[in-house]
Every structure is written in structure tokens, then in C-alpha cells.
C-alpha positions as CSV (number, residue, x, y, z in Angstrom):
1,X,18.9,-1.6,7.2
2,X,18.4,-5.3,6.7
3,X,14.9,-5.1,8.2
4,X,14.0,-2.3,5.8
5,X,15.1,-4.3,2.8
6,X,13.0,-7.3,4.0
7,X,10.0,-5.0,4.5
8,X,10.4,-3.6,1.0
9,X,10.6,-7.1,-0.4
10,X,7.4,-8.0,1.4
11,X,5.7,-5.0,-0.2
12,X,6.7,-6.2,-3.6
13,X,5.5,-9.7,-2.8
14,X,2.1,-8.5,-1.6
15,X,1.7,-6.1,-4.6
16,X,2.7,-8.9,-7.0
17,X,0.3,-11.4,-5.6
18,X,-2.6,-8.8,-5.8
19,X,-1.9,-8.1,-9.4
20,X,-1.4,-11.8,-10.3
21,X,-4.6,-13.1,-8.5
22,X,-6.9,-10.1,-9.0
23,X,-5.9,-8.3,-12.2
24,X,-9.4,-7.0,-13.0
25,X,-10.0,-5.7,-9.5
26,X,-6.6,-4.0,-9.5
27,X,-7.4,-2.3,-12.8
28,X,-10.8,-1.1,-11.4
29,X,-9.0,0.2,-8.3
30,X,-6.6,2.2,-10.5
31,X,-9.5,3.7,-12.5
32,X,-11.2,4.6,-9.2
33,X,-8.0,6.2,-7.9
34,X,-7.6,8.3,-11.1
35,X,-11.1,9.8,-10.5
36,X,-10.3,10.9,-7.0
37,X,-9.1,14.3,-6.0
38,X,-5.4,14.6,-5.0
39,X,-6.2,15.7,-1.5
40,X,-8.3,12.5,-0.9
41,X,-5.4,10.3,-2.2
42,X,-3.0,12.3,0.0
43,X,-5.2,11.8,3.1
44,X,-5.5,8.1,2.5
45,X,-1.8,7.7,2.0
46,X,-1.0,9.7,5.1
47,X,-3.5,7.6,7.1
48,X,-1.9,4.4,5.8
49,X,1.6,5.6,6.7
50,X,0.4,6.5,10.2
51,X,-1.2,3.1,10.7
52,X,2.0,1.4,9.5
53,X,4.1,3.4,11.9
54,X,1.8,2.5,14.8
55,X,1.9,-1.2,13.9
56,X,5.7,-1.1,13.7
57,X,5.8,0.7,17.1
58,X,3.5,-1.8,18.7
59,X,5.5,-4.8,17.4
60,X,8.8,-3.4,18.3
């Protein structure tokens, strides 16, 4: 459970840094995401989750 909380904290750090350093790019990315179909967003999210699981599996 401790590792999960650390990983969640790291996600917040990375997100926060992206918004702090590149606010215009993040706004443009949000506008781009709004224009996408739900299925495309779902596929990208699922792909990212699979890549994350594979990375965790390889590291452990």
C-alpha cells in the first residue's frame, strides 16, 4: 500500500510540474482532447494503462 501512495504522489508531482511549466501547452492538449471521440480517448487510456502495468512488471 505504501508503494501505491508513493506512486500516486509521483503522478501528482508530474502533473503539477507539467501545468506549472507548460500551462499553454496543457490548455491546448485539453482542447484537443475535448474534440476527440470517446472511443479514441478510451483506447489511449487503455494503452497507457497496459504500458504502465508492463513497466511495473519488468521493474518488479
